C-alpha positions in Angstrom: -27.4 -50.3 21.1 -30.4 -50.3 18.9 -29.9 -52.2 15.7 -29.7 -49.8 12.8 -32.1 -50.3 9.8 -30.0 -50.6 6.7 -31.0 -48.3 3.9 -31.9 -49.6 0.5 -29.5 -49.3 -2.4 -25.7 -49.2 -2.7 -25.3 -47.5 0.7 -26.6 -50.5 2.6 -23.1 -51.9 2.7 -22.1 -49.1 5.0 -24.9 -49.8 7.5 -25.4 -53.5 7.7 -27.9 -55.3 9.9 -26.3 -55.5 13.3 -28.4 -58.5 14.2 -25.6 -60.6 12.7 -22.2 -60.7 14.3 -19.8 -58.4 12.6 -17.3 -60.2 10.4 -13.7 -59.2 11.2 -11.8 -57.6 8.3 -9.1 -59.7 6.8 -6.6 -57.1 7.9 -7.6 -56.8 11.5 -8.4 -58.8 14.6 -11.0 -57.0 16.8 -10.8 -57.5 20.5 -14.0 -57.8 22.3 -16.0 -56.7 19.3 -14.7 -53.1 19.3 -12.6 -50.4 20.8 -12.8 -48.9 24.3 -13.7 -45.3 24.7 -10.3 -44.6 26.2 -8.5 -46.0 23.2 -10.8 -44.1 20.8 -10.0 -40.9 22.7 -6.2 -41.7 22.5 -6.4 -42.3 18.8 -8.4 -39.0 18.3 -5.6 -37.2 20.2 -3.0 -38.8 18.0 -5.0 -37.6 14.9 -5.0 -34.1 16.4 -1.2 -34.1 16.9 -0.5 -35.6 13.5 -2.7 -33.1 11.6 -1.5 -30.2 13.8 2.0 -30.8 12.6 0.9 -29.6 9.2 -0.6 -26.4 10.4 1.4 -25.0 13.3 4.4 -23.8 11.1 1.9 -21.4 9.4 1.7 -19.2 12.5 5.4 -18.9 13.1 6.6 -18.0 9.6 7.6 -14.4 10.6 9.4 -15.7 13.7 11.4 -18.1 11.6 12.3 -15.4 9.1 13.5 -13.2 11.9 15.3 -16.0 13.8 17.2 -17.2 10.7 17.6 -13.8 9.2 15.8 -14.7 5.9 13.1 -12.9 3.9 9.5 -13.8 4.9 8.7 -15.3 1.5 11.7 -17.6 1.8 10.5 -18.7 5.3 7.2 -19.7 3.7 9.1 -22.5 2.0 8.8 -24.3 5.4 5.1 -24.6 5.0 5.3 -25.5 1.4 7.8 -28.3 2.1 5.6 -29.7 4.8 2.6 -29.9 2.5 4.6 -31.5 -0.3 6.0 -34.0 2.1 2.5 -34.8 3.3 1.2 -35.4 -0.2 4.1 -37.8 -0.8 3.4 -39.6 2.5 -0.2 -40.1 1.4 0.9 -41.8 -1.8 4.0 -43.7 -0.6 3.3 -44.6 3.0 -0.5 -44.8 3.7 -1.1 -47.8 1.4 1.4 -49.8 3.6 -1.3 -50.1 6.2 -2.7 -53.0 4.1 0.5 -55.0 4.4 2.2 -53.9 7.6 0.8 -54.2 11.1 -1.0 -51.0 12.0 0.6 -50.8 15.4 4.2 -51.2 14.0 3.5 -48.7 11.3 2.1 -46.1 13.7 5.0 -46.4 16.1 7.6 -46.1 13.4 5.8 -43.1 11.8 5.3 -41.3 15.0 8.9 -41.9 16.1 10.2 -40.6 12.7 7.9 -37.6 13.0 9.3 -36.8 16.4 12.9 -37.1 15.2 12.1 -34.9 12.1 10.5 -32.3 14.4 13.6 -32.4 16.6 15.8 -31.8 13.6 13.6 -28.9 12.5 13.8 -27.4 15.9 17.6 -27.6 16.0 18.1 -26.4 12.4 20.7 -23.7 12.1 19.8 -22.6 8.6 16.8 -22.4 6.3 17.8 -25.2 3.9 18.1 -27.7 6.8 14.8 -26.5 8.2 13.1 -27.0 4.9 14.5 -30.5 4.5 13.4 -31.4 8.0 9.9 -30.0 7.4 9.6 -32.1 4.3 10.3 -35.2 6.4 7.8 -34.0 9.0 5.1 -33.8 6.3 6.1 -37.2 4.8 5.8 -39.1 8.1 3.0 -37.2 9.9 0.3 -39.3 8.1 -0.8 -41.2 11.3 -4.4 -39.9 11.0 -4.7 -41.7 7.6 -3.4 -44.9 9.1 -5.7 -44.7 12.1 -8.9 -44.4 10.1 -8.5 -47.8 8.3 -7.3 -49.4 11.6 -10.4 -48.3 13.5 -12.7 -49.2 10.6 -11.6 -52.8 11.0 -11.6 -52.9 14.8 -15.0 -51.4 15.5 -18.4 -53.0 14.9 -20.1 -51.8 11.7 -23.0 -50.3 13.6 -20.5 -48.0 15.5 -18.1 -47.2 12.6 -19.6 -43.9 11.7 -19.7 -42.6 15.3 -16.1 -43.5 15.9 -14.9 -42.1 12.6 -16.8 -38.9 13.6 -14.8 -38.7 16.8 -11.5 -39.2 15.0 -12.4 -36.4 12.6 -13.2 -34.2 15.6 -9.7 -34.9 16.8 -8.2 -33.9 13.4 -10.3 -30.8 13.3 -9.2 -29.8 16.8 -5.6 -30.3 15.7 -6.1 -28.1 12.7 -7.8 -25.3 14.7 -5.6 -25.3 17.8 -2.2 -25.8 16.1 -1.8 -22.3 15.0 -2.8 -20.9 18.4 -0.4 -23.3 20.1 2.6 -22.4 18.0 1.9 -18.7 17.7 1.6 -18.3 21.5 4.5 -20.5 22.4 6.7 -19.0 19.6 6.1 -15.5 20.9 7.1 -16.6 24.4 10.1 -18.8 23.8 11.0 -18.4 20.1 10.2 -20.3 16.9 12.1 -23.4 17.9 9.9 -24.1 21.0 6.8 -25.3 19.1 9.0 -27.8 17.1 10.7 -29.1 20.2 7.4 -29.5 22.2 5.7 -31.2 19.2 8.7 -33.5 18.9 8.4 -34.6 22.5 4.6 -35.2 22.1 5.1 -37.3 19.0 7.8 -39.4 20.7 5.6 -40.0 23.8 2.7 -41.0 21.6 5.0 -43.4 19.7 5.8 -45.1 23.0 2.1 -45.2 24.1 1.0 -46.6 20.7 3.4 -49.5 21.2 1.3 -50.8 24.1 -2.2 -49.3 23.5 -3.0 -50.3 20.0 -4.3 -53.9 19.4 -2.2 -56.2 17.3 -3.6 -56.6 13.8 -2.7 -59.1 11.1 -2.5 -57.6 7.6 -3.7 -59.5 4.6 -1.0 -61.4 2.9 0.2 -59.4 -0.1 3.7 -60.0 -1.6 3.3 -58.0 -4.7 6.2 -55.6 -5.6 6.0 -52.3 -3.8 5.5 -50.3 -7.1 2.6 -52.5 -8.1 1.1 -52.2 -4.6 1.3 -48.4 -4.8 -0.6 -48.4 -8.1 -3.6 -50.1 -6.5 -5.4 -46.9 -5.5 -5.7 -46.1 -9.2 -7.0 -49.5 -10.0 -9.6 -49.2 -7.2 -10.8 -45.9 -8.6 -11.4 -47.6 -11.9 -13.2 -50.7 -10.5 -15.2 -49.2 -7.5 -18.0 -46.9 -8.5 -18.9 -46.1 -4.9 -15.3 -45.0 -4.3 -15.5 -42.7 -7.3 -18.8 -41.3 -6.0 -17.3 -40.6 -2.6 -14.2 -39.0 -4.2 -16.3 -36.7 -6.3 -18.5 -35.7 -3.4 -15.6 -34.8 -1.2 -13.4 -33.2 -3.9 -16.3 -30.9 -4.9 -17.3 -29.9 -1.3 -13.7 -29.5 -0.2 -12.9 -27.5 -3.3 -15.7 -25.1 -2.4 -14.5 -25.0 1.2 -11.0 -24.2 0.1 -12.2 -21.6 -2.3 -14.2 -19.9 0.4 -11.4 -19.7 3.0 -8.7 -18.8 0.5 -10.7 -15.9 -0.9 -12.1 -14.9 2.5 -8.7 -13.4 3.5 -8.9 -11.2 0.4 -12.4 -10.0 1.2 -11.7 -9.2 4.9 -8.5 -7.4 4.3 -9.8 -5.6 1.2 -11.7 -2.3 0.9 -15.1 -3.8 1.8 -14.0 -4.6 5.4 -10.5 -3.2 5.8 -9.6 -5.7 8.6 -6.3 -7.3 9.5 -5.3 -10.9 8.9 -6.1 -11.8 12.5 -9.8 -11.4 11.6 -9.6 -14.5 9.4 -8.1 -16.5 12.3 -10.9 -15.4 14.6 -13.5 -16.4 12.1 -11.8 -19.8 11.6 -12.4 -20.5 15.3 -16.2 -20.7 14.5 -15.3 -24.0 12.9 -14.8 -25.4 16.4 -18.6 -26.2 16.4 -17.8 -29.1 14.0 -16.1 -30.8 16.9 -19.6 -31.5 18.2 -21.3 -32.1 14.9 -19.1 -34.9 13.4 -19.8 -37.5 16.1 -23.5 -36.8 15.7 -23.2 -37.1 12.0 -21.4 -40.4 12.5 -24.3 -41.8 14.6 -26.7 -40.8 11.8 -24.6 -42.7 9.3 -24.7 -45.7 11.5 -28.4 -45.5 11.8 -29.4 -44.5 8.2 -26.4 -45.1 6.0 -24.1 -42.6 4.4 -26.5 -41.7 1.5 -29.0 -39.5 3.5 -26.2 -37.7 5.3 -24.4 -37.0 2.0 -27.6 -35.7 0.6 -28.2 -33.2 3.4 -24.5 -32.1 3.4 -24.6 -31.5 -0.3 -27.9 -29.5 -0.1 -26.4 -27.4 2.7 -23.4 -26.2 0.6 -25.5 -24.1 -1.9 -27.4 -22.7 1.1 -24.1 -21.7 2.7 -23.0 -20.1 -0.6 -26.2 -18.0 -0.6 -25.6 -16.9 2.9 -21.9 -16.2 2.2 -22.9 -14.0 -0.8 -24.5 -11.6 1.6 -21.1 -11.2 3.2 -20.1 -9.1 0.2 -22.3 -6.3 1.5 -19.8 -5.4 4.3 -20.6 -3.9 7.7 -22.1 -5.8 10.7 -24.7 -7.6 8.5 -22.0 -8.8 6.2 -19.9 -10.1 9.1 -22.9 -12.0 10.5 -23.5 -13.5 7.1 -19.8 -14.6 6.7 -19.9 -16.2 10.2 -23.1 -18.1 9.6 -22.1 -19.1 6.1 -18.7 -20.4 7.0 -20.1 -22.3 9.9 -22.7 -24.0 7.7 -20.1 -24.8 5.1 -17.7 -26.2 7.7 -20.4 -28.4 9.1 -21.5 -29.6 5.7 -17.9 -30.5 4.7 -17.1 -32.4 7.8 -20.3 -34.3 8.0 -20.0 -35.3 4.4 -16.5 -36.5 5.2 -17.8 -38.9 7.8 -20.4 -40.3 5.4 -17.9 -40.7 2.5 -15.3 -42.4 4.7 -17.9 -44.8 6.1 -18.9 -45.7 2.6 -15.3 -46.1 1.4 -14.2 -48.3 4.3 -17.1 -50.7 3.8 -16.1 -51.5 0.2 -13.0 -53.8 0.6 -11.9 -54.6 4.2 -8.5 -56.0 3.0 -7.7 -52.7 1.1 -8.9 -50.0 3.4 -5.6 -48.1 3.4 -5.4 -48.1 -0.4 -9.0 -47.0 -0.6 -8.2 -44.2 1.8 -5.2 -43.2 -0.3 -7.4 -42.8 -3.4 -10.1 -41.0 -1.5 -7.9 -38.5 0.4 -5.8 -37.8 -2.7 -8.8 -36.9 -4.7 -10.1 -34.8 -1.8 -6.9 -32.8 -1.6 -6.7 -32.4 -5.3 -10.2 -30.9 -5.2 -9.2 -28.6 -2.4 -6.1 -27.4 -4.3 -8.1 -26.8 -7.4 -10.8 -24.9 -5.4 -8.2 -22.6 -3.8 -6.7 -21.8 -7.2 -10.1 -21.2 -8.8 -11.4 -19.2 -5.8 -8.6 -16.7 -5.8 -8.9 -16.1 -9.5 -12.6 -15.7 -9.3 -12.3 -13.3 -6.5 -9.7 -11.1 -8.1 -11.2 -11.1 -11.5 -14.9 -10.8 -10.7 -15.4 -10.5 -6.9 -16.8 -12.3 -3.9 -20.0 -13.2 -5.6 -18.2 -15.3 -8.2 -16.6 -17.3 -5.3 -20.0 -18.0 -3.9 -21.2 -19.1 -7.3 -18.2 -21.4 -7.6 -19.0 -23.0 -4.3 -22.6 -23.6 -5.3 -21.6 -24.9 -8.7 -19.2 -27.4 -7.4 -21.8 -28.7 -4.9 -24.3 -28.9 -7.8 -22.0 -31.2 -9.8 -21.7 -33.6 -6.8 -25.4 -33.4 -6.0 -26.4 -34.2 -9.6 -24.1 -37.3 -9.5 -25.7 -38.3 -6.1 -29.2 -38.0 -7.3 -28.8 -39.7 -10.8 -26.6 -42.6 -9.8 
């Protein structure tokens, strides 16, 4: 592999000179200087399964309501409980990757996820299904454990490319989960997706027990509560972490605002389409499966800064294209397709760059850094969804596009004036 040229400035830590042998992270023990392609593919599949567990219940809500004889809005609690559980898992479990062997943590989490999915599939009433769904969300954080694991096992000049592959797996899980559960649920009932997902998670737990290299976490015997407070301290002390958090929170906020409001636009008087039109448009995001590994290779070669810059510049451009979607008709649909595609690519490529920068800061604290980073990103996405819906209902689609561009402008100003 050609040695990458490290960029000048703070980003140089993420793209070090590969002429020197990579220094193993305190929390990991690389084997043979990196990961095999087979193991990277297996870990990407595991990311897809873990992330998919968050999204597949969204497609079978009506089937759950009919099967348990409850109102549709009550069945929606299943999705809410899963999301709340996932947020708790990010805060309570992901930091443990810095003090527990990654392989052991992955096996336990996947096994618990499989058992929680089994419990959900066997639930006889809505309360038990909601409780099981919260446990599914709490434990299906394997993707957030795998990222720091891989960052320590792979050589620095390959880190971006491998992280891009893992992100492709997560994106595939997000895109395909709804199709998988909706199709299987229609054939065999709402319990079938849970039972199949349970079997897959348990099989992956068994495979992880043998496939993942053994790592040695850094010695840290501080109380658990003190340990969990570390992400906040890292946010205070690491300016590059704050920079990455702002970048991703702003872009993911615009991304969430767009997709939350898009359903209102497509089903409203401008287009008058059904909800399935949103799902079809979301499939366009599958192109990012090819873009993120390429973005990772660019990060390895030039550092995360230039990739971040291009991604942030692409977001206002996507907002301008999306604004034409408010015109309606075939021209509007083409604009919405092109704009959402550009926005998806910008968000995912920026994610690769930001994660590469974050994982290069403190090798012994990658899981805690990831907790701080992902929590900020999801908070940004939540705020973006809330603001987007209100902007769309109060003013219209143009206001949503202005919000997307404004959020990107904030991150871009921080990027250019640091």
